[in-house]
N, C-alpha and C positions, 0 to 999 in steps of 0.2 A: 504494500499499499504506500503510495507516495505521500509526501508531507502535505501537499495540498489537499488530497483526499482525506487524510487524517484530520487536517484542520477543519474541513467542511463537516466531517462527521461530528467532531467535538463541538463545533458551532451549533449544529442542529440539536445536539443533546442539550447544550446550554440554553438554547431558545425554548425547548420543550420544558426544561426545568423552570425557566423564568415564567412561562405561561402557567404552570401548575402552582408556582409560588404566588403569582398574582391572584389566582383564584382563591388560595388560602388566605391571602391578605384581605381580600374583600370580605370573606366570612368573618375574619377577626375584627375588621373595622366596624362591623355591624354591632359587635358586642359593646356593652356600656363601659367595661373596664379598660379597654385599649384605646389610646388616642388615635385620631384619624390621620395624623401626619407621620411620615417616616422619620426614623431617627437619623441624625447626621452621619452616623457610621454607615447606615444602609445607603444613604445618598452618595457618600464618598465611594463605597464599594461599587455601586452601580456606575458611577462616573469612571472609575478605574477599569471596570469591565468594558465599557464602551470604548475608552481610549486604547486599551490593549487590543480589542478586536479591530479597530481602525488601523493601528500600527501593524498588526499581523497581516491584514489585507493588503497594506501598502508593500510590506516585505515580500509577500507572495506574488505581487504583481510586477516584480522586477524581471526583466527579460534580457536576453543576450544582446539585443540591440542597444541596451542602455550603456554598454561599454563606451560608446561615443560620448555620452553625457558625462560619464565618470572621467573620461579624458578631459572634458571641458572643465570639470570641477578641479582637477589637478592643475590645469593651466591657470585657472583663476587663483588657486592657492599660491602657485609659483609667482604670479603677478603681485599678489599681496606681500609675499616674502621679499620680492625685489624692491619694495618700497622702503624697507628698513635700511639697507646699506646705502640708499640714496639713488640707485640706478633708476628706479621707477618713479622717483619723486621729481626728477627734472621735468620741466614743462613739455619739451618735445618728445623725449624718449618715453616719459610716463604716459603721455597721451597715446602714442603709438602702441605701447604694450597693453594699455587698457582696451584700445579698440581691437587689438588682436585677440585678447582674452574674451571680449564680448562676441567677436565673430565665432570663436570656437563654441561658445554657449549657444549661439544661434544655430550653428550646424548641429550641435547636439540636440537642440529642440526640434529641428526639422527631421533628423534621422530617428530620434526616439519618440517623436510626438504621437499623439493620439488623434486619429482621424475617424470621425463617424461617417460612414458611407450613407449619403442621402439625407442625413438628419441635420438640419440646420435650424436652430432655435435660439432664443435669447440667452439661454444658459451657456451654450457653446461660445457665443460671441463674448459674453462676460468673462468666461474663463480665458479666452485668448487675449482679451484686453488686459486682464490681470497679469498673465505671464509676460506679455510683451512690455507692459507698463513697468513691471518689476525690473525687467532687464534694462529698460531705458533709464529708469530712475537710478539704478545701481551704477550704470555706466557714467551718468552725469555726476553722481556723487563722487566717483573715483577721480574725476577730472578736476575737482575742486581742491585747491591747495589747503592743507591742514587736515582735511577729512580723508585724503587719499592714504594716510598712514593707517587707517582702520581697515580691517579685513572685509570691506564692503563687497568686493567682487566675489569673494568666496561665499559670503552669505547670500548674495544674489543668486549664485549658481545653485546653492543648496535649497533655497526657498523655491526656485523655479522647478528643480527636480522633484521636490516634495509635492508641488502642485500637480505635476505630471503623473506622479505615482498615485496620488489620491484620485485623480480623474480616471486613470486606468483601472483602479480598484472598483470605482463606481460603475464603469462600463462592464467589468466582469460580473458585478453583482446584478446589474440589469439583465445581462445575457443569461445568467443562471436563473433569474426569476422568469424570464421569457421561456426558457426551456422547461422549467417546472410547470408553467401554465400550459404549454403545449402537451406535456406528458399527462396532465390532468384531463385535458380535452380528449386525448387519445383513449384514456381509460374509460371515460364516459361513453365514448362511441363504442368501445368493445363491450361494455355492459349492456348497451341497448340492443346489440345484435343477438345476445343470448336471450 
């Protein structure tokens, strides 16, 4: 069993347990002795579960083509390291190195990017604007004297990569939901024939 299949099985078991726990919570809330609100510990535990499931989904959405984006992250880190000895902080050389690092991030975005075939809606446009806006803002901040000593280019590359991974995880989740709905429809058709 692969890691992704095992993760999906564990996720399904956790969802079933959550559903059963929620049913028990509703019964307990109706009682006069129990308060209607959840305790802070339960809220924290639920938030940690959600965050860990999102992080695991992002990790499992990494593909082989992301090596280009990892190369872009390394280039951005090298650019930020070159700022310390003074090579990247000179006006002309720093600008050229910043533009080269940004171009590698753009290439990484284009190679590793997520493209929905035929689906164009407002959320896709917003995501694209966020990614390209983050890259443009990071590049501009790197060109400002004084701020260019901060690791802005590396942070820009990491944030953009995180956006791409979360979008890819969401696409996989939507695809799995669509497949589950198709399986349900097929099961209903099979039952009607008998």
